C-alpha positions as CSV (number, residue, x, y, z in Angstrom):
1,M,61.3,177.6,145.7
2,G,63.0,176.4,142.5
3,T,62.0,175.4,139.0
4,V,63.1,172.2,137.1
5,T,65.0,173.3,134.0
6,A,66.1,169.9,132.8
7,I,65.4,166.2,133.3
8,C,68.0,163.8,132.0
9,I,68.4,160.0,132.0
10,S,70.8,157.4,130.5
11,K,69.9,153.9,129.6
12,Q,73.4,152.6,130.3
13,R,75.9,153.5,132.9
14,G,79.0,155.3,131.5
15,T,77.0,157.0,128.8
16,P,75.9,160.7,128.7
17,K,72.5,161.4,130.1
18,Q,70.0,162.7,127.5
19,P,67.3,165.3,128.2
20,V,63.6,164.3,128.3
21,F,60.5,166.5,129.0
22,S,59.2,164.3,131.8
23,A,60.1,161.3,133.8
24,Q,58.4,158.8,136.2
25,F,59.9,158.6,139.7
26,V,59.5,155.2,141.4
27,P,59.6,155.0,145.3
28,D,62.8,153.4,146.7
29,Y,64.1,153.0,143.1
30,G,64.7,156.2,141.2
31,I,63.8,157.3,137.7
32,Q,62.1,154.7,135.5
33,G,64.5,154.0,132.6
34,D,67.6,155.5,134.1
35,A,70.6,153.2,134.5
36,H,71.5,154.6,137.9
37,A,68.2,153.7,139.5
38,G,68.1,150.9,142.0
39,N,67.9,150.0,145.7
40,W,70.6,152.3,147.0
41,H,71.0,155.8,148.3
42,R,72.1,157.6,145.1
43,Q,68.9,157.1,143.1
44,V,68.6,160.6,141.8
45,S,71.3,163.3,141.2
46,L,70.6,167.0,141.3
47,L,72.5,170.1,140.3
48,Q,71.6,173.8,140.7
49,Q,71.1,175.4,137.3
50,E,72.9,178.5,138.3
51,K,76.1,176.4,138.9
52,I,75.8,174.9,135.4
53,D,75.3,178.4,133.9
54,A,78.4,179.7,135.7
55,F,80.4,176.8,134.3
56,R,79.2,177.7,130.8
57,E,80.2,181.3,131.3
58,R,83.8,180.1,131.4
59,G,83.4,179.4,127.7
60,V,82.7,175.7,128.0
61,A,79.7,174.4,126.0
62,V,78.0,171.7,128.0
63,A,74.6,170.1,127.2
64,A,71.9,169.2,129.7
65,G,73.0,166.0,131.5
66,A,76.6,166.4,130.7
67,F,77.6,166.4,134.4
68,G,75.5,163.2,135.0
69,E,72.7,165.1,136.7
70,N,69.2,163.8,136.5
71,L,67.6,167.1,137.6
72,A,68.8,170.6,137.0
73,V,66.9,173.1,139.1
74,T,67.1,176.9,139.3
75,G,66.7,178.7,142.6
76,I,67.8,176.0,145.1
77,D,71.5,175.8,146.3
78,F,71.5,172.1,146.9
79,R,75.1,172.1,148.1
80,A,74.1,174.2,151.1
81,L,71.4,171.7,152.2
82,P,72.1,169.0,154.8
83,V,71.6,165.3,154.3
84,G,68.0,164.5,155.3
85,T,66.5,167.6,153.6
86,Q,63.2,166.7,151.8
87,L,62.3,168.2,148.4
88,Q,58.8,168.1,146.9
89,C,58.1,168.5,143.2
90,G,54.4,168.0,142.5
91,E,53.5,164.6,144.0
92,V,57.2,163.4,144.1
93,L,59.0,163.5,147.4
94,L,62.8,163.2,147.5
95,E,65.2,163.0,150.4
96,I,68.8,164.1,150.1
97,T,71.2,161.3,151.0
98,Q,74.6,162.5,150.0
99,I,76.4,165.8,149.3
100,G,79.0,165.7,146.5
101,K,80.8,162.5,145.3
102,E,84.1,160.9,144.8
103,C,85.4,161.2,141.2
104,H,87.0,157.8,140.6
105,M,87.3,158.2,136.8
106,H,87.4,161.7,135.4
107,C,84.4,162.4,133.0
108,A,84.7,163.7,129.5
109,I,84.2,167.3,130.7
110,Y,87.1,167.0,133.1
111,Q,89.3,165.5,130.4
112,R,88.4,168.4,128.2
113,V,88.8,171.4,130.6
114,G,90.3,170.0,133.8
115,D,87.2,170.5,135.9
116,C,83.8,169.1,136.7
117,I,81.2,170.6,139.1
118,M,79.3,167.4,140.0
119,P,81.8,166.1,142.6
120,R,81.6,169.3,144.6
121,E,78.2,170.8,143.7
122,G,76.0,167.8,143.0
123,V,73.7,166.1,145.6
124,F,72.0,162.8,145.6
125,A,68.6,161.7,146.8
126,R,66.3,158.7,147.2
127,V,62.7,158.7,146.1
128,L,60.3,158.6,149.1
129,R,57.1,159.1,147.1
130,G,56.7,158.6,143.4
131,G,55.0,160.4,140.5
132,T,55.9,162.3,137.4
133,I,58.1,165.4,137.1
134,H,58.0,167.7,134.1
135,V,60.4,170.4,132.9
136,G,59.0,173.6,134.3
137,D,57.6,172.1,137.5
138,D,58.2,173.9,140.8
139,M,60.4,172.3,143.5
140,Q,60.6,173.3,147.2
141,C,62.2,172.2,150.4
142,I,59.6,171.1,152.9
143,A,59.4,170.5,156.6
144,R,59.7,166.9,157.6
145,A,56.5,165.1,158.8
146,Q,58.6,163.0,161.2
147,P,62.0,163.8,162.9
148,F,65.0,162.5,160.9
149,A,66.4,159.5,162.8
150,F,70.0,159.8,163.8
151,Q,72.3,158.4,161.1
152,A,75.3,156.2,161.9
153,A,78.2,154.3,160.3
154,V,80.3,151.6,161.7
155,I,83.9,150.8,160.8
156,T,85.8,147.7,161.9
157,L,89.6,147.8,161.7
158,S,91.2,144.4,161.5
159,D,93.9,143.0,159.2
160,A,92.7,139.4,159.8
161,G,89.0,140.4,159.4
162,A,89.6,142.3,156.2
163,A,91.6,139.3,154.8
164,G,88.8,136.9,155.7
165,A,90.8,135.0,158.2
166,R,88.6,136.1,161.2
167,E,84.9,136.8,161.5
168,D,84.0,140.4,162.4
169,K,81.8,140.0,165.5
170,S,82.2,143.5,166.9
171,G,80.9,145.4,163.9
172,P,77.6,143.5,163.6
173,M,77.0,143.8,167.4
174,I,77.5,147.5,167.2
175,V,75.1,147.8,164.3
176,Q,72.5,145.8,166.1
177,R,72.9,148.0,169.3
178,L,72.5,151.1,167.2
179,R,69.4,150.0,165.4
180,E,67.8,148.9,168.7
181,S,68.5,152.4,169.9
182,G,66.7,154.0,167.0
183,Y,69.7,154.8,164.7
184,T,69.7,154.3,161.0
185,V,72.9,152.6,160.0
186,I,73.8,153.8,156.6
187,E,77.2,152.0,156.1
188,Q,79.2,149.2,157.7
189,L,82.8,148.8,156.6
190,L,85.5,146.3,157.4
191,L,89.0,147.7,156.7
192,P,92.5,146.5,157.3
193,D,94.4,148.3,160.1
194,G,96.3,151.4,158.8
195,R,95.8,155.1,158.5
196,E,95.4,156.0,154.8
197,R,92.2,154.0,154.0
198,L,90.6,154.9,157.4
199,E,91.3,158.6,157.0
200,H,89.8,158.5,153.4
201,E,86.7,156.7,154.6
202,L,86.1,159.0,157.6
203,I,86.5,162.1,155.4
204,R,84.1,160.6,152.7
205,L,81.5,159.7,155.3
206,C,81.6,162.9,157.2
207,D,81.7,165.2,154.2
208,Q,79.4,163.4,151.8
209,R,77.0,161.2,153.7
210,Q,77.1,163.3,156.8
211,P,76.1,160.7,159.5
212,D,75.5,162.0,163.0
213,L,77.8,159.3,164.5
214,I,80.6,157.1,163.4
215,L,81.8,154.3,165.6
216,T,85.1,152.6,164.9
217,T,86.1,149.3,166.5
218,G,89.7,148.0,166.7
219,G,93.2,149.5,166.3
220,T,93.3,151.4,169.6
221,G,96.1,149.4,171.3
222,F,99.8,149.3,171.4
223,S,100.5,147.2,168.2
224,Q,102.5,148.9,165.4
225,R,99.4,148.5,163.2
226,D,97.1,150.0,165.8
227,V,96.7,153.5,164.4
228,T,93.0,154.2,164.6
229,P,93.4,157.1,167.0
230,E,96.0,158.8,164.8
231,A,93.8,158.5,161.7
232,T,90.8,159.8,163.7
233,L,92.7,162.8,165.0
234,A,94.1,163.6,161.6
235,V,90.6,164.2,160.2
236,A,89.2,166.0,163.3
237,D,88.0,169.6,163.4
238,R,87.6,169.4,167.2
239,Q,88.3,166.9,170.0
240,V,85.8,165.6,172.5
241,P,88.1,164.1,175.1
242,G,85.4,163.6,177.8
243,I,83.8,160.6,175.9
244,A,87.0,158.7,175.6
245,E,88.0,159.6,179.2
246,A,84.6,158.4,180.5
247,M,85.0,155.1,178.6
248,R,88.4,154.5,180.1
249,A,87.3,155.4,183.6
250,A,84.3,153.0,183.4
251,S,86.4,150.2,181.8
252,M,89.0,150.6,184.6
253,Q,86.3,149.3,187.0
254,I,86.3,146.1,184.9
255,T,90.0,145.6,184.0
256,K,93.1,147.6,184.7
257,R,94.2,147.0,181.1
258,A,91.7,149.7,180.1
259,M,94.5,152.2,180.9
260,L,96.2,150.9,177.8
261,S,93.4,152.1,175.5
262,R,94.4,155.0,173.2
263,A,90.9,155.6,171.9
264,V,89.8,159.1,171.1
265,S,86.6,160.9,170.3
266,V,86.3,163.9,167.9
267,I,84.1,165.9,165.7
268,R,84.4,166.5,162.0
269,G,81.8,168.8,160.5
270,R,78.6,167.7,162.2
271,T,79.7,164.2,162.8
272,L,80.8,162.7,166.1
273,I,83.5,160.0,165.8
274,I,84.2,157.6,168.7
275,N,86.9,154.9,168.8
276,L,85.8,151.7,170.5
277,P,87.9,148.7,171.5
278,G,88.2,145.6,169.3
279,S,86.5,142.9,171.4
280,P,82.7,142.5,171.2
281,K,82.3,142.4,175.0
282,A,84.4,145.6,175.5
283,C,82.4,147.4,172.7
284,M,79.1,146.8,174.4
285,E,80.6,147.8,177.8
286,T,81.9,151.1,176.4
287,M,78.7,151.8,174.5
288,D,76.9,151.5,177.8
289,V,78.9,154.6,179.0
290,F,77.7,157.0,176.3
291,M,74.6,155.8,174.5
292,D,72.2,157.6,176.8
293,T,74.2,160.8,176.8
294,I,75.4,161.5,173.3
295,P,71.9,162.2,171.7
296,H,72.0,165.6,173.3
297,G,75.4,166.3,171.7
298,L,74.2,165.0,168.3
299,G,71.2,167.3,168.6
300,L,73.6,170.2,169.2
301,L,75.6,169.3,166.1
302,R,72.5,169.2,164.0
303,G,71.3,172.5,165.5
304,T,68.0,170.9,166.5
305,V,68.6,171.5,170.3
306,H,70.2,174.3,172.2
307,D,72.8,173.8,175.0
308,C,71.6,174.5,178.5
309,A,73.5,174.8,181.7
310,R,72.3,173.0,184.8
311,A,70.8,175.3,187.5
């Protein structure tokens, strides 16, 4: 159980948020009158009040809203909660969608003292059910009424596709297949081949948005620019070789060229990452291999199921 200690909004982006006593929360939008509200996943930002107090104890005077937080709440360690956690405050229902954030342009506090807690301690949420929140209201984590659908992201690696010289057909087909299987696709990216950008996006997705599954397509062959496996291995905590091995074994029954695939499958945090080939047909064939099996593994990563040996 926590208590709301501050509510802050800003009428324009890039300006400090100002404290208010109460605010109206609008479903699928955010806080009425706040410049960061909209139809996206970061509608409301939250910080634990104790983390703000600890920052102040370092001798830095910061006002409410200085870190860009909409809600400061005592008693709840938001940073320790997984994406998908639901928070209830009065009639308002929020769902956490992202943990932490990238800091593209250092804020005034960082410029002043060389640090800001929002990128590592802040969380973001969307509004599921609207209503009014007042300073002093209680907030609590609640059990979900419905199971949280598996979350997925899809990344296409293609120099020609990223340059607009070729239509990306594999990515949309993968997205459609995932949605038909009950997954919520939170992001779809089209990147040029290469390691640096892919590694960055994989880390961002796994650590901040925390999808259960990331599927990449392309960059698994012998070309000098085909470095998707290297980028995937570079961000991995653990390898899951059986998935890639099973994909190659099944594909060998279709074409001997499947032995040339360098695709890998790994885990980072609680996210499973699987490299798929570049062609739409091959993507669908390899997804046939694992789509019925991986939900058990994803449940284990979430901690919602327990492993069991066959009798």
